[in-house]
N, C-alpha and C positions, 0 to 999 in steps of 0.2 A: 552561423545565422543561431543568433538567439530568439530564446521560445518567447512568445508573448500571450498570456494570455487572457481571452478576451472574456468569459463567464466561466464560472463554476456552480455546478448544481447539485444536488443530493437531497433524496426523497428518504430518509429513516423510514425501516418497516416496522420499527414496533416505537415503546416508551423512551427507547436511548438511538439516539443517531450513532450506529459504530461504522459508517463510513467516512473516508479523508480522504483532501485530496489539496494538490497545491504544486507550487513550481519552485524552483530556482535556476541561478544560470547554468545548472549541471543537466537536470531532469525537468516531466512534469509528470505525475501522474496521478491516478485515481486508484483509492483502495475501497474494499467494503468489503468488512467484517462478517461472517458467516453468523447469523443470529444461533448464540446457544441454545442447546439442548438439554443441557443439563440443567439438576432442581439447584445446586448449590454450585454458585459461580467458583471457581478455582484463584479470583485473584478479589483485592479489595474495590473492583471498580464496578461499574452498576451490572456491567455482562463484560466475559471477559473477551468478545469480538471487539468492544470498542477498545479493551487495553489494549489488543493485539492493533488494531489499525495505528492506534496513536503511536504506538513504539515503534511502526512500522514507517508511518508519518515522520516521526523526528529521527530516525536513521538517515533518511531520504535528504531530509533538510541541515543536515550534519555533514555530509557529502560535499567536499568542495573540489576546486579545480586544481590540476586537472583530474581528472577519474582515468584512471591507466589501464584497469580492468576490463575486460569484454563485457558487451551489457548480456550475453548469455551468463557469466557468472555472477548477476546482480541478486536472483531471488536465491541462489546458496549462500552469498554474502548474508541478504539480508533474514534469512531463516537462522543460521548462525548467530545472528545479532539478536532474533525473538527469544530463542533456545536459552541465551547465558541472561537476557534480559526475565527471562521467564522464572528462571531457578528462584531468582530475588523475589518478583513479584507475588510468585503462587504462595497459595496461602494452606494447599493441600497439594497431595498427591492424584495424578488423575486415577481414576479407576480403570480405565481402558481406553486404550487411542480414540477413539469417538469422543472424549470429554477434551481432549486438546484444543485449543482456541487455532480458530481456520480463518480466511481471509481469500477473498478474492483480489487480482488488480491488474494495473495496465499501469505501465510505464516508459515514458516517452525521454530519445535524448537525440538532440539536436546538436548534428553535426557536419561541419561544411554546407552542402546544399541540401541536406536529405537529413530527413526522420526516420529514426531506429528504434525499434520497442520492442518491449516484453511484458508478454500476458498469462494469465492464469487466472482462468475463470471467463467470466462475461462482464467485466466493466468494459464501456465504452469512452473513446476520446473521436472527438470531429477535428482535424487539422483542415487548414482554410491555404490554398495554393493562389499566388497569383492567377491561375488559368479558372480555379474553381475550389468548388469543395470533394476533400476526399476522405472518404469515412474509413 
């Protein structure tokens, strides 16, 4: 069952949109970068949260069929990819744990006649079925 996206909306909370949403044949996702609380960003982006959301978005777009790993392993896979990319993008070493970029996200995978998802945080996706709307 292919994923059909009807609409995507993102309302940024600050001067830079730190959100990303998208879909491929494999997944649909919503990513919400957590607004930075550091005085000086760790990357050259307007915010580290914007960098992280863009990095995760790019990684999801690069995943091709067939995706054979269990969906529950996807967050750790994305974290490993982001950690490697951060080693390249960082302009300085974080001073403490709270300085690392973070994000919430919801990722959906269409399989046969069902949708599976993995979620971290407070992102929302609405899926419409033939029988109505399920949130």
